[in-house]
N, C-alpha and C positions, 0 to 999 in steps of 0.2 A: 591384922585380921583384914582376911577378904572382904571386900566390899560388895551387897546384892549385884551391882551392875555389871561389875570385872566379868567381861567372856576372857579373857585372856590375861595371865598374871604368870611373870616368870623374873625369879629372882636370884640375882649372883649365881650366872651360869657360866660354867668351866669347861673348856675342851681344850685337849692337847692330843695331836695327834705325831709321834715320836716325839721330835724334839720342836713341834712346830706347836704355838699356842694360838688355835681359831677362835677362841671365845675367851673373854677375861671378863670376869663381875658383871656380866651384861644383865641386867635387869629391864623389864619391859611391863607396863599393863597398858590395855586396852579393852576400854570401857564398852558395853552392848549399844551399838548405834553408833562408834566410831569408826572413822577409815582413818588408817595408822600406815603412812608410808614409813617403807622399808628401804635405806639407801647406805649405799658405799662401793667404794671402787671393787674391780674385781679382787676376792682374796681377802676382804673385808671379815669375813666372816658372815655373810646373808644366809647362804646355803647351807651353813653348818647350824644356824639358829634354826631353818626352818624344818629340816631334819629331825632336830632335837624336837619339836614342837610335836611334830606329827609321830614320834614315838619311835622314828626308824636309828635314832643312835641314841646314848643315853649321853646324859652330860657326867664328867667327872666330879662334879660338885654343884650344887643349886638343887632348884626346884622349880616346876610349871604346876598351875593349876589350870585348867581350861574350865569354862563355864562352872567354876565353884570345885571341879573335881580332881586329885592330885593323879598326874600323869602319871601313866606305868610304861608297858611297851606299845607296838601298835596294835594288840588287842583291848588295849586297857579300856574301861567305859567311859574314860576319860574324852575319848575322841565321838561318843555318839556327839550327833549335830555338831560335828565340825566337819570341814569339809574343803579340798582346795589341790592343789598339786604342788611340787616341788621339783625344778628346773623344768621339764615339759613332759605335756600329758602324754600317755601312751596309752595304745590300741591295737585291736586285731584287724591289721591292713585288710583283710580279707572279708570282714562283712561290714555290714552298712553303720552309717553312724545309729541309726534308731535299732539296730540289734545289738550293739555294741551296748549302750546305755542300756537295753531292755537285762542285759547279760548281768551286766555290773549293778541293776537292781536288784535283780533275785542273788547274787550271790552277797547283797550286803542286808539280805531279809526284807527290802523293800518293797514297793507295788511296782511290778514289771510292765505292767501293762499298756497299752499303745498308746491309750491317750493322755497318761502320765507324761511315755516319752517323752509325745508329741508338743503337749505343753512346755517341756524343758528345751528343746528345741526352736519353738518358735519363738521364746524369752531371748533368743541368741542369735535369733533371724538365720535359722537351717532347717528350717521346717521342710522346705522344697527340696532340699539335698534329703532328706533321711534316709533315702532306701538306695543312696549312692555309696558304694564302696569307700572306708577312709583311706584306702590307697590311691583315692584319687581326690582327696581333698588337701589345699594348699595350705601352708604353716599355721595363717591367721583362720583356717575353719577348723582345725586341731586344736589351736587353742580355746575357740570357741566351744567345741565340742566337748573340752575340759573343763569349762565351766558349766554348761548344761551337764553334766555330771556330776558336780559338786553341787546345784541345784535339787537333785533328785534326794539329795538325803534330806531337805530343808532345813538346812544350816542355821546355827546360831553364830557361828565359828565360821568366817571362811579366810583361810591363808592362801593366797595367791602370789606366785613366783612368774613376774613376767607375764602378766594377761594379757597383754596388747602387743608382745610379740608379733611379728609378722603381719598386724592387719592395716589395712589402710586408713587414713583418716578419718574415713564416715566410720569405720568399723569400731576404732578408737573410740572414738565418742560414744558410739550406743554403748560400748562395754563402760564407762565411763560412769555412762545415764542408769543403766543396771545396777551397778555398785553403790550410785547414792539412792537408788531406789529401793534398796537392798537394806541401808543404811537410815533410811526413813523407816523402815520396818523394824527396827530396831537389831538387825544382823550388826557385828562385830565385823571390822575387815580389815585384815593383816596385808597390804599392798605391796610388794616389792616389785621394781623395776629400774631401769635406765632410763625409762622416759621421762624425764623431768618432765615436760609439758603434761602429760597423764597425770601425773602423781599432784600437780597444782591444781588441778581439775577439778580434783574428788576429796583430797586429804583433808583430814580435820586436824591432826597432829603427825610429828615427824620423828624417827628416831637413825641416826647417823651412826653408820660404824667406820671403824678404822683401825685395823691390824688386831681383829677383835674385840676393839673395847668402843662404848657408846661414849663420843667425845659432845655430843651434842643432841637434846632432846625435850620435847617442849609443843605448844602448841602451834598453829600455821599463824596464829595473831602474833603470837612471841616470837617465831621465826621469820615474820616481816618488819618485825621494831629492830631485831639484832642483826638481821642480813646485811652483807657489804651491800653499798649503792650497786643500782641496775647497770648496767653496759648497753650503750646504741652506739652505732656505726651511723657516722653523721656525712652526708656530702653537701658542700655548699660551691657558693660562685666564688667563694675568695675566702681560701682557707685562714691567711693570715688573720685578716682581720676577725676571722670567726673564733681563731685561738684566742685574741685579746679581749674579743667580748667574752669568751670562758672565762679570762682569767679574771676580766673585773670585775665578775658575778660568783667569782671562788667556786668553777666547776673545774673538775678534774679533767684533763682533755689533751689527748697526743696526737700524733701524725699517726694513720693505719695506713692501708696498702692501698694502691691504684685510686690514689688521690680521695680517699677521706680521713675523716676523725672519731677516734674514737671516744667518747664521755663518759663519762661515771658520777650517776646524780640520780636523786631519787625519783621517783615517775612526779610528785607535783612538782619538783622543781625543774622539770622540762617544759612547761607552756613558756615559763619565764623567762628560759633560755632563745627559744625560737621564738617571742615578741622580741625580744633584746636582739636577738639577730636582723629582724624584720624593719626594725627600728631603726639599724646602719647598715641598711640597705643592702643585708646580705643574704643572698636566697640560700632557700632548704631546697636539694634538690634531689634528698633522699634522707629519708629518716627509717631504721630498724634498731628494734630490741635486738642485742646480740647477746645479755646473759640477762634473764630475769632474778628477782631477790633468789629465789629458790637454786636456780642454776650460780649465783655468785656463791651461797653459803655452801654448795658443795665444793665446788672446787676451791673455796677458803678451808673447808673443814679435812678433806681430805688429799691437800697438795695436789690436786689434778689442775690442770690449765684447758681453757676452752680453746679449740679449733678456730681460727680466723680463717674461714672457706676462701677467703678472697686472696690470701696469702699462702695460704697451707702450712700457716707455719702456729707457734702458740704464743699467746699472751699472758701474764700475770692479771690477775682479779684481785688475788688481794694475799697479806700473809698466812699462812697455815694458823688458823686461832690455835690460841695454846689452852683447849680445855681437855 
């Protein structure tokens, strides 16, 4: 039975395209007020899932309820108070940002007034560019305009596909803050992104897809408890002694590129390693996070490997999880 707090509930979704299975038995629940991260490598089925949730394509099996109502096609009443975009938002390039939003509001049966449009633009920091043609907008600005268009619907459920794509760090942080603000007001958000740092900043729970199947699902707290250890790049004054200290503390450490070490350990164990190195008069010259718990989990579950920018190669983080 659907709980009153479930904004999104998809059960047993299956979708095939010819001989290719895009989704297989995918189940997903997003309660009101939760920001849920959707992750997976290219081809994992994320876009197919979002298209089903928007009513753009029909699943071969399974069911979807949005805000308590069964989803039909694109005009389904279940899509009332549901907003967002899949892949990237599209607008008329020869119209201004404000004119595009006003037109969308009118087509949607909403309030097309300038005041309402400007409020939406202000929330995504585009009010000063309201009257500029969209053809002159950067990729990041078009992404923010897409979020503004979604906000015009006063949504209770947001489905966002790469909303921070093309944004500079400040813009991405602003979008993340807006998403958390909306969640605090009870809006449920399904956030699909390759920007793992942005997901870590905002998400309460995660679903990992691999080859169309859910391979891990749970809360951010559960992910932190189950994920492989974080990876750090460490540069020292004496790598041989540093490796010996790491071995004595049972820390996984290997040689990296250009005189660095790669160490894998939980964040709370990092202080002890650094203090032990200092006690052995080994100076720490550089220490930086290479793979966070979420990144490590992603690489583990998807069999992807992080790129070591220092050497342009790939390094194993963990064996693929057999979930």
